[in-house]
C-alpha positions as CSV (number, residue, x, y, z in Angstrom):
1,X,-113.2,83.7,-12.9
2,X,-111.4,82.2,-15.9
3,X,-113.2,84.2,-18.5
4,X,-112.9,87.3,-16.3
5,X,-109.4,87.2,-16.3
6,X,-108.8,86.3,-19.8
7,X,-111.2,88.9,-20.9
8,X,-109.5,91.6,-18.9
9,X,-106.2,90.5,-20.4
10,X,-107.4,90.4,-23.9
11,X,-109.3,93.7,-23.6
12,X,-106.2,95.5,-22.6
13,X,-104.2,93.9,-25.5
14,X,-102.0,91.8,-23.2
15,X,-100.5,88.6,-23.4
16,X,-100.1,85.8,-20.7
17,X,-96.6,86.5,-20.6
18,X,-97.1,90.5,-19.6
19,X,-99.7,89.7,-16.8
20,X,-97.3,86.9,-15.5
21,X,-94.4,89.4,-15.1
22,X,-97.0,91.6,-13.1
23,X,-97.7,88.9,-10.8
24,X,-94.3,87.6,-10.6
25,X,-94.9,84.2,-11.9
26,X,-94.1,81.9,-15.0
27,X,-96.4,82.4,-18.3
28,X,-97.1,78.5,-17.8
29,X,-98.4,79.4,-14.0
30,X,-100.6,82.0,-15.4
31,X,-101.9,79.9,-18.2
32,X,-103.2,77.7,-15.6
33,X,-104.5,80.3,-13.4
34,X,-106.5,81.4,-16.6
35,X,-107.6,77.7,-17.4
36,X,-108.8,77.4,-13.7
37,X,-106.2,75.1,-12.6
38,X,-104.5,76.9,-10.2
39,X,-106.1,79.5,-7.9
40,X,-104.7,82.9,-7.4
41,X,-103.6,83.7,-3.8
42,X,-105.4,86.7,-2.2
43,X,-102.3,88.8,-2.9
44,X,-102.2,88.1,-6.4
45,X,-106.1,88.7,-7.0
46,X,-105.4,92.2,-5.0
47,X,-102.7,92.9,-7.7
48,X,-104.8,92.2,-10.7
49,X,-107.6,94.1,-9.2
50,X,-105.2,97.1,-8.6
51,X,-103.6,96.6,-12.0
52,X,-106.8,96.5,-14.0
53,X,-108.5,99.2,-11.5
54,X,-111.2,96.9,-10.7
55,X,-113.0,95.2,-7.7
56,X,-112.0,91.6,-6.8
57,X,-115.9,91.0,-6.6
58,X,-115.9,91.9,-10.2
59,X,-112.9,89.5,-11.1
60,X,-114.8,86.6,-8.9
61,X,-117.9,87.0,-10.9
62,X,-120.1,88.6,-8.2
63,X,-120.8,91.7,-10.2
64,X,-120.5,93.0,-13.5
65,X,-119.9,96.5,-12.1
66,X,-116.2,97.0,-12.5
67,X,-116.2,100.2,-10.5
68,X,-114.4,100.0,-7.1
69,X,-115.4,101.5,-3.8
70,X,-112.6,104.1,-2.3
71,X,-109.9,102.1,-1.7
72,X,-108.3,101.7,2.0
73,X,-105.4,99.2,1.7
74,X,-105.6,97.7,5.3
75,X,-105.9,94.3,6.4
76,X,-108.3,91.6,5.5
77,X,-111.5,92.2,7.9
78,X,-112.5,88.6,8.6
79,X,-112.1,88.3,12.0
80,X,-113.7,92.0,12.3
81,X,-116.8,90.8,10.7
82,X,-117.5,87.9,13.2
83,X,-116.9,89.7,16.2
84,X,-119.1,92.8,14.9
85,X,-121.8,90.2,14.4
86,X,-121.6,88.9,18.0
87,X,-120.4,85.0,16.4
88,X,-118.1,82.7,17.4
89,X,-115.3,80.8,15.1
90,X,-117.6,77.7,15.2
91,X,-120.6,79.9,14.0
92,X,-118.7,81.0,11.2
93,X,-116.6,77.7,10.4
94,X,-120.3,76.1,10.1
95,X,-121.2,78.5,7.5
96,X,-118.2,77.8,5.5
97,X,-118.6,74.1,6.2
98,X,-115.0,73.5,7.8
99,X,-113.9,72.8,11.1
100,X,-113.5,75.6,13.6
101,X,-109.8,74.8,14.0
102,X,-109.5,75.1,10.2
103,X,-111.3,78.7,10.5
104,X,-109.0,79.5,13.4
105,X,-106.1,79.0,11.0
106,X,-107.9,81.4,8.2
107,X,-108.9,84.3,10.7
108,X,-105.2,84.5,12.2
109,X,-104.2,84.9,8.3
110,X,-102.1,81.6,8.3
111,X,-104.0,80.1,5.8
112,X,-106.4,81.6,3.1
113,X,-110.2,81.1,2.1
114,X,-110.9,79.4,-1.0
115,X,-113.0,81.7,-3.7
116,X,-115.9,79.8,-2.8
117,X,-115.7,80.8,1.1
118,X,-114.7,84.2,0.3
119,X,-118.2,84.4,-1.9
120,X,-120.0,82.9,1.0
121,X,-118.9,85.0,3.7
122,X,-119.5,88.1,1.3
123,X,-123.1,86.7,1.0
124,X,-123.1,85.8,4.8
125,X,-122.2,89.2,5.7
126,X,-123.9,90.9,2.8
127,X,-120.7,92.9,1.8
128,X,-118.0,93.2,-0.8
129,X,-115.0,90.7,-1.1
130,X,-113.3,93.8,-1.4
131,X,-114.2,94.8,1.9
132,X,-113.1,91.4,3.6
133,X,-109.9,91.5,2.0
134,X,-109.5,95.2,3.6
135,X,-109.5,96.9,0.1
136,X,-111.9,99.3,1.0
137,X,-114.1,100.6,4.3
138,X,-117.1,100.7,2.3
139,X,-119.1,97.7,3.6
140,X,-121.9,97.6,1.1
141,X,-121.9,94.9,-1.6
142,X,-121.4,96.2,-5.3
143,X,-124.4,95.8,-7.1
144,X,-125.1,92.9,-9.6
145,X,-125.3,95.1,-12.6
146,X,-122.7,97.8,-14.2
147,X,-123.4,101.0,-13.6
């Protein structure tokens, strides 16, 4: 992700302070994000995707396709996906290699998955991270290549 967000910023002739202002963080905090020392929250990840008009999947390196599915702006669909697939929390927790109580906290939006966790869920459910985060109603994953 580090190279993607730095490249996006540089491709748009922006400085770290410009993106820091958009994300409502200090330039130093943003610099640590670019260096992969700190992780963006889901909210900040979504703000960047909206700002650049690209998918979260692109930012996280799951696709080289910058196009985004139709936007929805609803809510994250972690619980919905589990229920649609007739799974228990313990089943998804096992996929994520975490405990069921830890997964329960994530599903109730009291904590966030790591990016690695989001990527695992995306692959497990064969959908995009944009769909999981509620940014689109289109379940299909992005293609690997740019179109």
